[in-house]
C-alpha positions in Angstrom: 184.7 104.6 110.4 187.4 104.7 113.1 188.6 101.8 114.9 187.2 98.5 116.5 188.8 96.5 119.3 188.5 92.5 119.0 189.6 90.2 121.7 190.8 86.5 121.1 192.9 83.9 123.2 196.2 85.5 123.0 196.5 89.2 122.5 193.6 92.3 122.0 193.7 93.3 118.0 192.5 96.9 117.1 191.2 97.0 113.8 191.3 100.7 112.0 188.8 101.2 110.1 188.9 103.2 106.5 189.7 106.9 106.6 186.4 108.9 106.8 187.3 111.2 103.8 185.1 113.7 105.4 182.9 115.1 108.4 183.8 117.7 110.8 186.4 116.4 112.7 188.5 115.6 109.8 187.8 119.3 108.1 189.2 120.6 111.7 192.4 118.6 111.0 192.7 120.4 107.6 192.3 124.0 109.6 194.7 122.7 112.2 197.1 122.0 109.4 196.7 125.3 107.5 197.2 127.1 110.5 200.6 124.9 111.1 201.7 125.6 107.7 200.8 129.2 107.9 202.8 129.5 110.8 205.9 127.4 109.3 205.9 128.0 105.8 204.2 131.6 105.6 207.1 132.8 107.7 210.0 130.7 105.9 208.1 132.2 102.4 208.4 135.6 103.6 212.1 135.1 104.4 212.9 137.9 101.5 211.6 140.6 103.8 214.9 139.8 106.1 217.2 138.6 103.5 218.6 141.7 102.3 217.8 143.5 105.4 219.9 141.2 107.3 222.9 141.8 105.3 222.6 145.4 105.3 222.3 145.7 108.9 224.8 142.7 109.9 227.6 143.5 107.0 227.5 139.9 106.0 227.6 138.4 102.8 224.4 136.8 100.9 225.3 133.3 101.9 226.1 133.7 105.2 222.7 135.2 105.9 221.1 132.2 103.7 222.2 129.9 106.8 219.6 131.3 108.9 216.7 130.9 106.5 218.0 127.4 105.4 218.8 126.2 108.9 214.9 126.9 109.6 213.9 124.6 106.5 216.7 121.9 107.2 215.2 121.4 111.2 211.6 121.5 109.7 212.4 118.5 107.2 215.5 116.7 109.4 213.3 116.6 112.8 210.7 115.0 110.6 212.1 111.3 111.0 211.3 111.9 115.0 208.4 114.0 115.1 206.7 111.6 112.9 207.6 108.7 114.8 206.5 110.0 117.7 202.9 110.9 116.2 202.6 107.0 115.1 203.3 106.5 119.0 200.4 108.4 120.1 202.3 111.7 121.0 200.8 114.3 118.7 199.5 116.6 121.1 202.9 116.4 123.1 205.1 116.9 120.2 202.7 120.1 119.1 202.6 121.8 122.2 206.6 121.3 122.5 206.8 122.7 118.8 204.6 125.7 119.3 206.6 126.9 122.3 209.8 126.6 120.7 208.7 128.2 117.5 207.4 131.4 119.7 210.3 131.3 121.5 212.4 131.5 118.4 210.3 134.4 117.3 210.5 136.8 120.2 214.0 136.2 121.0 214.7 137.0 117.0 213.3 140.4 117.9 215.8 141.0 121.0 218.9 139.8 118.6 221.4 142.1 118.3 224.5 139.9 116.5 224.6 137.2 113.8 225.2 134.4 115.9 222.1 135.5 118.4 220.0 135.4 115.0 221.4 132.3 113.6 220.4 130.8 117.1 217.0 132.1 117.4 215.6 132.4 114.1 217.8 129.4 112.3 218.0 127.0 115.1 215.6 127.5 118.0 212.3 128.6 115.6 213.5 125.9 113.1 213.6 123.1 115.6 209.8 124.2 116.8 208.7 124.2 113.5 210.2 120.7 112.7 208.4 119.1 115.6 205.1 120.6 113.8 205.0 119.9 110.1 205.6 116.0 109.6 203.1 115.0 112.2 200.0 117.4 110.6 200.8 116.2 107.2 201.0 112.4 108.6 197.8 113.2 110.8 195.7 114.3 107.4 197.0 111.2 105.8 195.0 109.3 108.3 191.5 111.2 107.9 191.4 111.1 104.1 192.0 108.6 101.3 190.2 110.0 98.0 190.4 113.5 99.1 194.0 113.0 100.6 195.9 115.5 97.8 193.1 118.2 98.3 193.3 118.1 102.3 196.8 118.2 102.2 197.1 120.9 100.0 194.3 123.0 101.6 196.5 122.9 104.4 199.7 123.4 102.4 197.9 126.9 101.3 198.3 128.6 104.3 201.9 129.2 103.0 200.4 131.3 100.7 198.0 133.1 103.2 200.9 133.7 105.7 203.1 134.6 102.7 200.5 137.4 102.1 200.5 138.4 105.7 203.4 138.3 107.0 204.7 140.7 104.6 202.0 142.8 104.7 202.8 143.1 108.5 206.2 144.0 107.6 205.1 146.2 104.9 203.0 148.6 107.5 204.9 148.2 110.8 208.7 148.2 109.7 208.7 152.0 109.0 206.7 152.6 112.1 207.7 150.2 114.9 211.1 149.2 113.7 212.4 145.5 113.3 211.6 144.4 116.8 208.0 145.3 117.3 207.4 144.1 113.8 208.8 140.8 114.8 206.6 140.4 118.0 203.3 141.2 116.0 204.3 138.5 113.8 204.8 136.2 117.0 201.4 137.4 118.4 199.9 136.1 115.1 201.7 133.2 115.6 200.4 132.7 119.0 196.5 133.1 117.9 196.8 130.3 115.5 198.7 128.2 118.1 195.6 128.6 120.7 193.2 127.3 117.6 195.5 124.4 117.0 195.6 122.9 120.4 192.0 123.4 120.5 191.1 121.5 117.8 193.6 119.0 116.8 192.6 115.3 117.2 194.8 112.2 116.3 192.8 109.5 114.8 194.7 106.0 115.2 195.8 104.2 118.1 199.3 104.4 118.8 201.9 102.2 117.2 204.0 101.7 120.1 206.8 99.2 118.6 209.0 99.7 115.4 212.3 101.5 115.1 212.8 105.2 114.2 213.8 104.4 110.7 212.2 101.8 108.6 215.0 100.7 106.5 213.0 98.4 104.3 211.3 101.4 102.6 214.5 101.9 100.7 214.8 98.7 99.3 211.6 99.6 97.5 213.3 101.4 94.4 210.2 103.7 93.6 210.6 105.2 97.2 214.5 105.4 96.7 214.3 107.1 93.6 211.4 109.4 94.6 213.5 110.7 97.5 216.5 111.5 95.1 214.1 113.0 93.0 212.5 115.2 95.6 216.1 116.0 97.0 216.9 117.8 93.9 213.5 119.9 93.7 213.9 121.3 97.1 217.6 122.0 96.3 216.4 124.9 93.7 212.7 125.9 95.1 213.1 128.4 98.0 216.1 130.1 96.7 213.9 132.4 94.8 211.8 133.4 97.6 215.0 134.7 99.6 216.6 136.7 96.4 214.1 137.9 94.1 213.0 140.8 96.3 214.4 142.7 98.8 214.1 145.4 101.6 215.9 148.8 102.6 217.2 149.4 106.0 214.6 150.6 108.2 214.5 153.4 110.7 213.1 153.1 114.5 213.8 150.7 117.2 216.0 148.0 115.4 218.4 146.7 117.9 220.9 145.8 115.0 224.0 148.0 114.5 223.6 149.6 111.0 226.7 149.4 108.6 227.2 150.8 105.3 228.3 147.1 104.1 226.0 145.6 101.5 227.0 142.5 99.9 224.2 141.1 98.0 221.8 142.8 95.3 218.2 141.8 95.6 217.3 140.9 92.3 213.9 143.3 91.8 215.5 146.1 93.6 218.9 146.4 92.4 218.9 144.4 89.4 216.0 145.5 87.7 215.7 148.8 90.2 212.1 148.6 91.1 211.0 150.5 93.8 210.8 149.4 97.8 207.0 149.4 97.4 207.1 146.9 94.2 209.9 144.8 95.7 207.3 144.2 98.6 204.8 143.5 96.3 206.6 141.2 94.1 207.2 138.7 97.2 203.8 139.1 98.0 202.5 138.5 94.6 204.7 135.2 94.3 203.4 133.9 97.8 199.8 134.9 96.7 199.8 132.9 93.3 200.9 130.0 95.7 197.6 129.5 96.8 195.8 128.5 93.3 199.3 126.9 93.1 198.5 124.7 95.6 194.9 124.3 95.1 194.3 123.9 91.0 196.8 120.9 90.8 195.6 119.3 93.8 192.0 119.2 92.4 193.2 118.1 89.3 195.6 115.3 90.9 192.1 114.0 93.1 189.9 114.0 90.0 192.2 112.6 87.0 195.8 112.0 87.6 197.0 111.4 91.0 199.3 113.5 92.9 203.0 111.8 91.4 201.1 112.4 87.9 200.8 115.9 88.9 204.0 116.6 90.3 205.9 115.8 87.7 204.7 118.4 84.9 204.5 120.9 87.7 208.3 120.5 88.9 209.2 120.7 85.0 207.4 123.8 84.6 209.1 125.4 88.0 212.6 124.2 86.1 211.5 126.1 83.1 210.7 129.2 85.0 214.4 129.1 87.0 215.9 129.2 83.5 213.6 132.2 82.2 214.3 134.0 85.0 218.0 134.5 83.5 216.1 136.6 80.6 214.3 139.2 83.0 215.3 142.7 82.5 211.8 144.4 83.0 209.7 145.3 86.0 206.5 143.3 83.7 208.9 140.5 83.1 210.2 140.4 87.0 205.8 140.3 87.7 205.1 138.0 85.3 207.8 135.6 86.8 206.2 136.0 90.4 203.3 135.2 89.0 204.1 132.1 87.2 206.9 130.6 89.4 205.0 131.3 92.7 202.0 129.4 90.9 204.4 126.0 90.0 206.6 126.7 93.1 203.6 126.5 95.7 202.5 123.5 93.4 205.9 121.6 94.3 205.6 122.5 97.8 202.1 121.1 98.2 202.4 118.3 96.1 205.4 116.8 97.4 203.8 115.3 100.9 200.6 114.0 98.9 202.5 112.4 96.5 204.6 111.0 99.2 201.8 109.5 101.1 201.1 107.9 97.7 204.1 105.8 98.0 202.9 105.1 101.9 200.2 101.9 102.1 200.3 101.1 105.6 198.8 104.3 107.7 200.4 103.3 110.8 203.5 103.8 109.2 202.8 107.0 107.6 204.6 109.0 110.1 207.9 107.2 110.1 208.1 106.9 106.3 207.1 110.5 105.7 209.4 111.7 107.8 212.3 109.6 106.8 212.4 111.6 103.4 211.7 114.9 105.2 215.1 114.3 106.8 217.0 113.5 103.0 215.1 117.0 101.6 216.3 118.5 104.9 219.8 118.2 103.6 218.7 120.2 100.2 216.7 122.6 101.8 219.8 123.8 104.3 222.4 123.8 101.4 220.5 125.2 98.0 220.0 128.8 99.0 223.7 129.1 100.7 225.1 127.8 97.3 222.8 130.2 95.5 224.0 133.0 97.6 227.6 131.9 97.1 227.2 132.0 93.3 225.8 135.0 93.3 228.8 136.6 95.3 231.4 134.8 93.3 229.9 136.1 89.9 230.0 139.9 91.4 226.3 140.1 92.5 225.1 138.7 89.2 222.4 136.1 89.2 223.6 133.8 86.2 225.1 131.4 87.8 222.5 130.6 90.7 219.9 130.7 88.0 221.6 128.0 86.2 221.7 125.9 89.4 218.3 126.3 90.2 217.0 125.0 86.8 219.3 122.5 86.4 218.5 121.1 89.7 214.9 121.1 89.4 215.0 119.6 86.0 216.8 116.7 87.4 214.6 116.6 90.4 211.8 116.2 87.7 213.5 113.2 85.2 214.3 111.1 88.9 210.3 111.8 89.5 209.7 110.3 85.9 212.0 107.4 87.1 210.7 106.4 90.1 207.2 106.5 88.4 208.2 104.1 85.6 209.7 101.7 88.3 206.4 102.0 90.2 204.0 102.1 87.7 205.9 101.2 83.9 205.4 103.2 81.0 201.5 102.8 81.3 200.6 106.5 81.1 197.2 106.9 82.3 197.6 105.0 85.3 197.2 106.9 88.6 200.2 107.5 90.9 
C-alpha cells in the first residue's frame, strides 16, 4: 500500500502501490466526498424549490430562470479540466479551500440578491465556480483509494445528492413561510459551512504530485471508446436534470424576501399547475424524487461492483431513465406523478452516480485520473448548461405545455444510451459477459 521511493544513478523513482480498497483513511475520503456532493448536488438537485419562485418574483420566463441553475451545473463540470489537473499536481487542499470559500460566498450573496443579474452572478457564477473546484477533485481522489470497490465508494459519495436533496427542500419547506427567502438561504449556507469544516479536517491526498503533463491529454480522444463515451454522456446529461427543475414548484412566500413581487407568471410547474397538486404535495414530489435517488445510487453501484462493471450498469439505467421521460407525457394524476418521481428519482440518480465511476473504468493510469475525468466533465458541462434552458424554451413555445420538452428529454437520453452501447462495443466487442 502507499508508495515507495527508490533511487538510481540518474533520478528518484516513485512507485505507487495498489489502491488500499478500504481502511479508515480511505472511507473518510468517501465521507468527504459525500459531504461535497451534499453541498454541490444536493443544492443543485433542489433547484425546483427556487425555479417557480424566481419566475414569479422576478417576472422572467422559464428559460431565463433556468440559466441560473444551468450555470451552476456548467461550472461544476467545465472546471473539472482545471481542478482535476491541479489535483494531479498535488494542490488538492488549495483547490478545496478556494472552492469552499466561493461556494459559501455565492450562497450568502444569493440571500442578498434583489435582481436577476445579481442572482445570476451569485448563485449561477460564484457558487457555480466554487462547486466546480470541488466536484472533480473528490471523484479523482476516491479513484486513487479504491479499485475493486471503486463504483460503490463513488456511489456512496454520490448519495450526498440524495441526502442534500432531502435536507435543503425540507429547510425551505419549514422556513420559507416563517422567515422568508433571505434567511432560508442563509440557513442553507450554515449547513454548507458545517460540512466544509469536516471536509477540510479529514481530506487526504494519497498519490504523490504529477508536476508535468498537459492540461488536456489530447491523446485520450484518439481512443474511440473514450470519445464515444464522452458523446454518450453529453446526450444523457442534456436530459437528466430538467425534471428536477420543472416537475415541482413553489408559490410566492411572504416575509423578508428581497425580491420585488410581481404578478408575472410565465411557467407552470408541472405538479402544482398541470396536475393541480397542493403546495405541500409539490414540495413532497421533489423530496420523493431526491430521496429515491439514494437507493438509485447505491443499488446499481453494488450490482455493478459485484457482477457487471459500471459501464454495463450505466447502459440499462440510462435506458430506463429515457423510458421514464417518455412516460412523463402520459401523467394526468397525483398517483402517476408520485410514481414518476419514485422511478425517475431512482434511475436519474443512477445516471448521475454511474457516470463518474464508468469514466474511471476507462482510465488505467491513476496519475492521469484527474485530467481525463476532468476532460469529459468539461464536455458534459455544455450539455448541462444548455439542457434545462432548452427545455424551458420548449415549454414556453408550447404555451406552458410540456410535450415538446418531454420528447426532447426522452430522445436525448435514449440517444446517449445508444452511444454508450457503441462505446462498449468498441472497447469489448460483442462479448456480453465481459465486465466494463
